[in-house]
KOLTI-559609 format. One record per atom (N, C-alpha, C): residue number from 1; y, x, z. Coordinates in nm, 2 decimals, padded with zeros to 4 digits. Atoms other than C-alpha are relative to their C-alpha. Example, Ala and Ser with C-alpha at 12.3 -4.5 7.8 and 13.67 -1.06 7.14 Angstrom:
@nr:1 py:-00.12 px:00.09 pz:00.00
@nr:1 py:-00.45 px:01.23 pz:00.78
@nr:1 py:00.12 px:00.09 pz:00.00
@nr:2 py:-00.11 px:-00.09 pz:00.00
@nr:2 py:-00.11 px:01.37 pz:00.71
@nr:2 py:00.11 px:-00.08 pz:00.08
% end
This chain:
@nr:1 py:-00.03 px:00.06 pz:-00.13
@nr:1 py:05.12 px:00.99 pz:-15.41
@nr:1 py:00.00 px:00.11 pz:00.11
@nr:2 py:00.01 px:-00.11 pz:-00.10
@nr:2 py:05.02 px:01.30 pz:-15.21
@nr:2 py:00.13 px:00.08 pz:-00.01
@nr:3 py:-00.12 px:-00.07 pz:00.01
@nr:3 py:05.32 px:01.48 pz:-15.35
@nr:3 py:00.12 px:-00.07 pz:00.07
@nr:4 py:-00.11 px:00.08 pz:-00.06
@nr:4 py:05.55 px:01.20 pz:-15.24
@nr:4 py:-00.01 px:00.01 pz:00.16
@nr:5 py:00.02 px:-00.01 pz:-00.15
@nr:5 py:05.40 px:01.21 pz:-14.88
@nr:5 py:00.05 px:00.14 pz:00.05
@nr:6 py:-00.04 px:-00.14 pz:-00.03
@nr:6 py:05.45 px:01.59 pz:-14.88
@nr:6 py:00.15 px:00.01 pz:00.00
@nr:7 py:-00.14 px:00.00 pz:00.01
@nr:7 py:05.81 px:01.54 pz:-14.99
@nr:7 py:00.06 px:-00.06 pz:00.13
@nr:8 py:-00.05 px:00.07 pz:-00.12
@nr:8 py:05.87 px:01.29 pz:-14.71
@nr:8 py:-00.01 px:00.08 pz:00.13
@nr:9 py:00.03 px:-00.08 pz:-00.11
@nr:9 py:05.71 px:01.52 pz:-14.46
@nr:9 py:00.11 px:00.11 pz:00.02
@nr:10 py:-00.09 px:-00.11 pz:-00.01
@nr:10 py:05.93 px:01.81 pz:-14.55
@nr:10 py:00.15 px:-00.05 pz:00.02
@nr:11 py:-00.13 px:00.06 pz:-00.03
@nr:11 py:06.24 px:01.58 pz:-14.55
@nr:11 py:00.01 px:-00.02 pz:00.15
@nr:12 py:00.00 px:00.03 pz:-00.14
@nr:12 py:06.15 px:01.47 pz:-14.20
@nr:12 py:00.02 px:00.13 pz:00.08
@nr:13 py:-00.02 px:-00.13 pz:-00.07
@nr:13 py:06.12 px:01.83 pz:-14.09
@nr:13 py:00.14 px:00.05 pz:-00.01
@nr:14 py:-00.14 px:-00.05 pz:00.02
@nr:14 py:06.45 px:01.92 pz:-14.24
@nr:14 py:00.10 px:-00.08 pz:00.09
@nr:15 py:-00.09 px:00.08 pz:-00.09
@nr:15 py:06.63 px:01.63 pz:-14.06
@nr:15 py:-00.02 px:00.04 pz:00.14
@nr:16 py:00.03 px:-00.04 pz:-00.14
@nr:16 py:06.46 px:01.73 pz:-13.73
@nr:16 py:00.07 px:00.13 pz:00.03
@nr:17 py:-00.06 px:-00.13 pz:-00.01
@nr:17 py:06.58 px:02.09 pz:-13.78
@nr:17 py:00.15 px:-00.02 pz:00.01
@nr:18 py:-00.14 px:00.02 pz:00.00
@nr:18 py:06.93 px:01.97 pz:-13.86
@nr:18 py:00.05 px:-00.06 pz:00.14
@nr:19 py:-00.03 px:00.06 pz:-00.12
@nr:19 py:06.94 px:01.75 pz:-13.55
@nr:19 py:00.00 px:00.10 pz:00.12
@nr:20 py:00.02 px:-00.10 pz:-00.11
@nr:20 py:06.81 px:02.03 pz:-13.32
@nr:20 py:00.12 px:00.10 pz:-00.01
@nr:21 py:-00.10 px:-00.10 pz:00.02
@nr:21 py:07.06 px:02.28 pz:-13.47
@nr:21 py:00.14 px:-00.06 pz:00.04
@nr:22 py:-00.13 px:00.06 pz:-00.03
@nr:22 py:07.36 px:02.04 pz:-13.43
@nr:22 py:00.01 px:-00.02 pz:00.15
@nr:23 py:-00.01 px:00.01 pz:-00.14
@nr:23 py:07.27 px:01.97 pz:-13.07
@nr:23 py:00.01 px:00.13 pz:00.07
@nr:24 py:-00.02 px:-00.13 pz:-00.06
@nr:24 py:07.24 px:02.34 pz:-13.00
@nr:24 py:00.15 px:00.04 pz:-00.02
@nr:25 py:-00.14 px:-00.04 pz:00.02
@nr:25 py:07.59 px:02.39 pz:-13.16
@nr:25 py:00.09 px:-00.08 pz:00.10
@nr:26 py:-00.08 px:00.09 pz:-00.09
@nr:26 py:07.72 px:02.10 pz:-12.95
@nr:26 py:00.00 px:00.06 pz:00.14
@nr:27 py:00.01 px:-00.06 pz:-00.13
@nr:27 py:07.59 px:02.27 pz:-12.63
@nr:27 py:00.08 px:00.13 pz:00.01
@nr:28 py:-00.08 px:-00.12 pz:00.00
@nr:28 py:07.74 px:02.60 pz:-12.73
@nr:28 py:00.15 px:-00.03 pz:00.01
@nr:29 py:-00.14 px:00.04 pz:00.00
@nr:29 py:08.07 px:02.43 pz:-12.80
@nr:29 py:00.05 px:-00.04 pz:00.14
@nr:30 py:-00.04 px:00.05 pz:-00.14
@nr:30 py:08.07 px:02.26 pz:-12.46
@nr:30 py:00.01 px:00.11 pz:00.10
@nr:31 py:-00.01 px:-00.11 pz:-00.09
@nr:31 py:07.99 px:02.58 pz:-12.28
@nr:31 py:00.12 px:00.08 pz:-00.03
@nr:32 py:-00.12 px:-00.08 pz:00.04
@nr:32 py:08.26 px:02.76 pz:-12.47
@nr:32 py:00.13 px:-00.07 pz:00.05
@nr:33 py:-00.12 px:00.08 pz:-00.05
@nr:33 py:08.51 px:02.48 pz:-12.39
@nr:33 py:00.01 px:00.01 pz:00.15
@nr:34 py:-00.01 px:-00.01 pz:-00.15
@nr:34 py:08.42 px:02.48 pz:-12.02
@nr:34 py:00.04 px:00.14 pz:00.04
@nr:35 py:-00.04 px:-00.14 pz:-00.04
@nr:35 py:08.45 px:02.86 pz:-12.01
@nr:35 py:00.15 px:00.02 pz:-00.02
@nr:36 py:-00.14 px:-00.02 pz:00.04
@nr:36 py:08.79 px:02.85 pz:-12.18
@nr:36 py:00.09 px:-00.11 pz:00.06
@nr:37 py:-00.08 px:00.11 pz:-00.05
@nr:37 py:08.90 px:02.53 pz:-12.00
@nr:37 py:00.07 px:-00.08 pz:-00.10
@nr:38 py:-00.05 px:00.07 pz:00.11
@nr:38 py:08.96 px:02.36 pz:-12.32
@nr:38 py:-00.05 px:-00.15 pz:00.00
@nr:39 py:00.04 px:00.14 pz:00.00
@nr:39 py:08.96 px:01.98 pz:-12.34
@nr:39 py:-00.04 px:-00.04 pz:-00.14
@nr:40 py:00.05 px:00.05 pz:00.13
@nr:40 py:08.75 px:01.84 pz:-12.62
@nr:40 py:00.00 px:-00.15 pz:00.01
@nr:41 py:00.00 px:00.15 pz:-00.01
@nr:41 py:08.83 px:01.47 pz:-12.68
@nr:41 py:-00.13 px:-00.05 pz:-00.05
@nr:42 py:00.13 px:00.06 pz:00.04
@nr:42 py:08.50 px:01.28 pz:-12.69
@nr:42 py:00.03 px:-00.14 pz:-00.04
@nr:43 py:-00.02 px:00.13 pz:00.05
@nr:43 py:08.50 px:00.97 pz:-12.90
@nr:43 py:-00.10 px:-00.10 pz:00.05
% end
């Protein structure tokens, strides 16, 4: 049971890191687009 909790914890950390990285990438993309005056269609 402890192993399972450890697995869930590491999974949560992984998802959190993924979300943080994707939001950082999104910010970079937006800055790049604003700098280049490129229109990014937002859905």
